[in-house]
C-alpha positions as CSV (number, residue, x, y, z in Angstrom):
1,M,12.8,38.4,14.5
2,T,13.6,34.6,14.3
3,M,14.5,32.8,11.2
4,E,13.6,29.3,10.8
5,P,16.4,27.5,10.2
6,A,16.6,26.1,6.2
7,T,15.8,22.6,5.4
8,S,16.2,20.9,1.8
9,P,13.6,18.9,1.0
10,A,16.4,15.9,0.9
11,L,16.5,16.4,4.8
12,R,12.9,16.8,5.2
13,R,12.6,13.7,2.9
14,N,15.0,12.3,5.7
15,E,13.3,13.1,8.5
16,A,9.8,11.6,7.2
17,R,12.0,8.3,6.5
18,K,12.4,8.7,10.1
19,R,9.2,9.4,11.7
20,L,7.9,6.1,9.3
21,E,10.3,3.9,10.5
22,F,10.7,4.4,14.6
23,Q,6.8,6.0,15.0
24,G,5.3,3.2,13.0
25,L,3.3,5.8,10.8
26,V,1.6,7.6,13.9
27,N,0.7,11.4,13.3
28,C,2.9,11.4,10.4
29,G,0.0,12.8,7.5
30,I,0.2,9.6,5.4
31,S,-2.0,9.3,2.8
32,E,-2.3,7.8,-0.8
33,R,-0.6,10.4,-2.3
34,G,2.6,10.4,-0.2
35,L,3.5,11.7,3.2
36,N,2.9,15.6,4.2
37,V,6.4,16.6,5.1
38,G,5.6,20.5,5.0
39,K,5.5,23.5,2.9
40,G,2.9,22.1,0.5
41,E,5.4,18.7,-0.3
42,R,4.8,15.5,-0.3
43,V,7.3,12.5,-0.4
44,P,5.5,9.9,-2.5
45,I,5.2,6.2,-1.1
46,S,7.5,5.0,-3.9
47,V,10.5,7.1,-1.7
48,L,9.4,6.4,1.6
49,F,9.6,2.6,1.7
50,D,12.3,2.4,-0.5
51,P,14.2,-0.9,0.7
52,A,17.9,-0.9,2.0
53,P,19.9,-2.0,-0.6
54,I,21.0,-5.9,-0.4
55,C,23.9,-7.4,1.1
56,G,23.0,-11.2,0.9
57,F,20.8,-14.1,2.0
58,R,20.8,-16.9,4.4
59,V,19.9,-20.7,2.9
60,Y,17.8,-22.2,5.7
61,K,16.1,-25.8,5.6
62,N,13.4,-24.9,3.0
63,D,13.5,-21.0,2.2
64,V,16.0,-18.5,1.5
65,V,16.0,-14.9,3.5
66,I,17.3,-11.8,2.2
67,V,19.3,-9.7,4.0
68,R,19.5,-5.8,4.0
69,K,22.4,-3.3,5.0
70,A,21.3,-2.1,8.5
71,T,20.3,1.6,8.4
72,N,21.6,4.0,11.1
73,P,21.7,1.0,14.2
74,E,22.8,3.2,16.8
75,E,20.0,5.6,16.7
76,L,17.2,2.6,15.6
77,T,18.2,1.1,19.6
78,S,18.0,4.9,21.3
79,R,14.5,5.3,19.9
80,L,13.5,1.8,20.6
81,V,14.4,2.0,24.3
82,G,11.1,2.5,26.5
83,A,9.1,2.4,23.6
84,K,5.7,0.2,24.0
85,R,4.3,-1.9,21.4
86,G,0.6,-0.1,20.5
87,V,-2.6,-1.8,20.3
88,I,-2.8,-5.2,18.5
89,E,-6.1,-5.5,16.5
90,D,-4.8,-8.4,13.7
91,L,-1.5,-10.3,12.6
92,S,0.7,-8.4,11.1
93,G,2.1,-9.2,7.5
94,S,5.8,-9.6,9.1
95,S,4.5,-12.0,11.7
96,R,2.8,-13.9,9.4
97,R,6.0,-14.5,7.1
98,N,7.5,-15.3,10.4
99,L,5.1,-17.7,11.4
100,A,5.2,-19.4,8.6
101,F,9.1,-19.4,8.0
102,V,9.7,-21.2,11.4
103,A,7.2,-24.0,11.1
104,A,8.8,-24.7,7.3
105,N,12.6,-24.6,8.7
106,T,12.6,-25.5,12.2
107,E,15.0,-28.7,13.0
108,K,12.0,-30.3,15.3
109,T,10.4,-33.1,14.7
110,L,6.2,-32.6,15.1
111,S,4.1,-35.0,14.9
112,S,0.7,-34.5,16.5
113,F,-1.6,-31.4,16.5
114,I,-4.0,-30.3,19.2
115,T,-6.7,-27.9,18.9
116,L,-8.3,-26.4,22.1
117,T,-11.5,-24.2,21.7
118,Y,-13.8,-22.8,24.1
119,P,-17.7,-23.5,25.0
120,T,-20.6,-21.6,24.3
121,D,-19.1,-19.1,27.4
122,F,-15.8,-17.8,26.7
123,P,-13.7,-15.1,28.0
124,C,-12.7,-12.3,25.9
125,D,-9.3,-11.0,27.9
126,G,-6.8,-12.3,26.5
127,K,-4.4,-12.5,29.6
128,K,-6.9,-14.8,30.8
129,V,-6.9,-17.2,27.9
130,K,-2.9,-17.3,28.0
131,R,-2.9,-18.3,31.2
132,H,-5.4,-21.1,30.0
133,L,-2.6,-21.9,27.4
134,H,0.3,-21.8,29.7
135,A,-1.4,-24.1,32.3
136,F,-2.3,-27.0,29.8
137,L,1.2,-26.7,28.2
138,A,2.1,-27.2,32.1
139,A,0.3,-30.2,32.0
140,L,1.4,-31.8,28.9
141,R,4.5,-31.5,30.3
142,R,3.8,-33.1,33.8
143,R,1.8,-36.1,31.8
144,F,4.2,-36.8,28.9
145,G,7.5,-34.9,29.4
146,R,9.4,-32.1,27.8
147,T,8.1,-31.5,24.0
148,D,9.2,-29.0,21.5
149,Y,5.7,-27.4,20.2
150,L,4.2,-24.6,17.9
151,W,1.1,-22.7,18.8
152,F,-0.8,-19.8,17.3
153,L,-4.3,-18.4,17.8
154,E,-7.1,-17.7,16.1
155,F,-10.9,-16.3,16.4
156,Q,-14.2,-18.3,15.7
157,K,-16.6,-16.6,13.4
158,R,-18.6,-16.2,17.2
159,G,-15.4,-14.5,18.3
160,A,-14.4,-17.0,20.9
161,P,-10.4,-17.8,20.9
162,H,-9.1,-21.0,20.2
163,F,-5.4,-22.8,19.9
164,H,-4.1,-24.6,17.3
165,L,-0.4,-26.5,18.7
166,F,1.9,-28.6,16.8
167,S,3.7,-31.2,19.1
168,S,6.9,-33.8,19.1
169,I,5.0,-36.3,21.3
170,Q,4.5,-39.0,18.9
171,L,0.8,-40.4,19.2
172,P,1.3,-44.4,19.6
173,G,-0.9,-47.1,17.8
174,P,-3.5,-48.0,17.4
175,L,-5.2,-45.1,16.2
176,V,-9.1,-44.9,16.1
177,V,-11.0,-42.6,13.4
178,L,-12.6,-39.6,15.0
179,R,-15.4,-38.5,13.0
180,R,-15.8,-34.8,13.1
181,Q,-18.8,-32.9,11.6
182,L,-17.6,-29.4,11.3
183,R,-14.3,-30.6,9.3
184,S,-13.6,-32.0,5.9
185,R,-11.1,-34.6,7.1
186,D,-11.8,-37.1,9.8
187,A,-8.9,-37.2,12.8
188,E,-6.6,-40.0,13.6
189,V,-6.3,-40.2,17.5
190,N,-5.2,-42.4,20.3
191,P,-8.3,-43.0,22.6
192,E,-6.6,-42.7,25.8
193,M,-4.5,-39.4,24.9
194,Q,-7.4,-37.9,23.0
195,E,-9.2,-38.3,26.4
196,W,-6.7,-37.0,28.5
197,V,-6.7,-33.9,26.4
198,S,-10.4,-33.2,26.3
199,E,-10.3,-33.7,30.2
200,A,-7.5,-31.3,30.9
201,W,-8.7,-28.4,28.7
202,F,-12.0,-28.7,30.5
203,R,-10.9,-28.3,33.8
204,I,-8.1,-25.9,33.0
205,V,-11.1,-23.4,31.3
206,G,-13.5,-24.4,33.9
207,S,-16.2,-25.5,31.2
208,K,-19.4,-27.0,32.6
209,D,-20.9,-27.9,29.1
210,D,-21.0,-31.6,28.7
211,R,-20.6,-30.8,24.9
212,H,-17.4,-29.1,25.5
213,L,-16.0,-32.0,27.1
214,R,-16.8,-34.3,24.2
215,A,-15.9,-31.9,21.2
216,G,-13.8,-28.7,22.6
217,S,-10.7,-30.1,22.0
218,C,-9.0,-33.0,19.8
219,W,-5.2,-34.5,19.8
220,E,-4.7,-36.1,16.2
221,A,-1.8,-37.5,14.2
222,L,-0.2,-35.9,11.5
223,R,0.0,-37.9,8.4
224,K,2.6,-36.4,6.7
225,A,6.4,-35.5,7.6
226,D,5.9,-31.8,6.4
227,G,2.1,-31.5,7.9
228,A,2.9,-28.8,10.3
229,A,4.8,-26.8,7.6
230,R,1.8,-27.2,5.4
231,Y,-0.7,-26.3,8.0
232,V,0.8,-23.1,9.3
233,A,1.7,-22.0,6.0
234,K,-2.3,-22.1,5.2
235,E,-3.6,-20.9,8.3
236,A,-0.9,-18.1,8.8
237,Y,-2.6,-16.3,5.8
238,K,-6.1,-16.8,6.7
239,T,-6.9,-13.4,7.5
240,F,-10.7,-13.4,8.6
241,Q,-9.6,-15.6,11.7
242,K,-6.4,-13.3,12.8
243,V,-8.6,-10.3,13.5
244,V,-9.5,-9.2,17.0
245,P,-13.2,-9.2,17.9
246,D,-14.3,-5.5,19.2
247,R,-15.1,-6.9,22.4
248,Y,-11.8,-8.8,22.8
249,H,-8.8,-7.5,24.7
250,N,-5.1,-7.7,25.9
251,V,-4.5,-10.1,22.8
252,G,-1.0,-10.3,22.9
253,R,1.4,-12.9,21.4
254,F,-0.4,-14.4,18.3
255,W,1.7,-17.1,18.0
256,G,4.6,-18.7,20.0
257,T,7.1,-21.6,20.5
258,S,9.3,-24.1,23.3
259,K,12.6,-22.9,23.7
260,G,15.1,-23.7,20.8
261,F,12.1,-24.6,18.4
262,R,13.2,-21.5,15.8
263,P,16.2,-22.1,13.6
264,E,19.3,-21.1,14.3
265,E,20.4,-18.0,12.4
266,A,22.3,-20.0,9.1
267,P,25.6,-18.1,7.5
268,L,25.7,-15.2,5.5
269,R,26.7,-15.5,1.9
270,R,27.3,-12.2,0.2
271,S,25.2,-11.0,-3.1
272,G,23.3,-8.4,-4.4
273,A,20.1,-8.0,-6.3
274,R,21.6,-8.6,-9.6
275,D,23.4,-12.0,-8.6
276,L,20.2,-12.8,-6.9
277,R,18.0,-12.7,-9.5
278,R,20.7,-14.8,-11.6
279,L,20.1,-17.7,-9.2
280,F,16.6,-17.7,-8.6
281,G,15.0,-15.5,-11.9
282,D,12.1,-13.3,-11.8
283,R,10.3,-15.5,-9.0
284,I,11.8,-13.3,-6.3
285,V,10.5,-10.0,-7.7
286,G,6.7,-8.6,-6.7
287,P,4.7,-6.2,-8.2
288,A,6.4,-3.3,-7.6
289,G,9.9,-5.2,-8.6
290,R,11.5,-5.6,-5.2
291,I,12.6,-8.8,-3.9
292,F,10.7,-10.4,-1.6
293,P,12.1,-10.6,2.1
294,I,11.8,-14.8,1.7
295,I,12.2,-17.0,-1.2
296,W,10.2,-19.7,-0.2
297,N,11.4,-23.1,-1.3
298,G,14.3,-21.4,-2.1
299,S,16.7,-24.2,-0.7
300,D,15.4,-26.5,-3.2
301,H,15.8,-24.4,-6.4
302,L,19.5,-23.6,-4.9
303,R,20.7,-27.5,-4.5
304,T,18.6,-28.3,-7.7
305,S,20.5,-25.9,-9.5
306,V,24.2,-26.8,-8.0
307,N,23.5,-30.5,-9.1
308,Q,22.5,-29.3,-12.5
309,R,25.8,-27.5,-13.0
310,K,27.7,-30.4,-11.4
311,S,26.2,-32.9,-13.9
312,S,26.8,-30.3,-16.8
313,I,31.0,-30.2,-16.0
């Protein structure tokens, strides 16, 4: 007669937490009541998703990132070796945050905005779509030299993919106004560069539709210095354009940047949750009473607080 090893509720909860962290909720028996860990016991959601303790924060150009203590980094590394990414069905919440954060805190200057769409007939294979994007970026570098850029993928209502691409290339004047029927705002473009982008994208995707040549792409000037950050922050949370259509496959990455575009890691400032609430107030606390991972516009708040303290001395 073999006896099962005795396991306490605490041990079972610990194992459940590991399963959630490293297997991404796959086959874990999770429901709105918690995680089923056997023998009629369920671990509440609040316990499962308790974040690690806060150890400090990093201050970037516009935002502040909360840093938490790593839990079991050796085990995390060993379990992730050889792991494969599951099928991507939409842009995850963490990826949305990262996209908005990178756009708002990069030290690169973005001056223009390119939109690339497909004609009536469009590919549904993400690998082919990414080949088109990489071919366009190569053509852009050949024609205009090295450029810093950020791109992201969205889907139109008809299911067609399209790209938005922000570039450090500045459009020389004089600029002319390009009227657009389907957009609330007209674009300011350089005629020569607009002609180049239309012909280049038309050729790369192998389009035979003259309407696509005329209206399938646009290269416009950004009107404000922070225009890219504002636009990306808004577009990152447009959920309906980030869901992958049923017939589309091999979606791959939703966004990417040129080399050196992402902000360098800022120094860690040691601080606990109590100190953070004293510095930033209750605006950093979410509905569940937990501190947000990123404090948007937190850098401005810190600078204002420091200046107020200096003026009061």
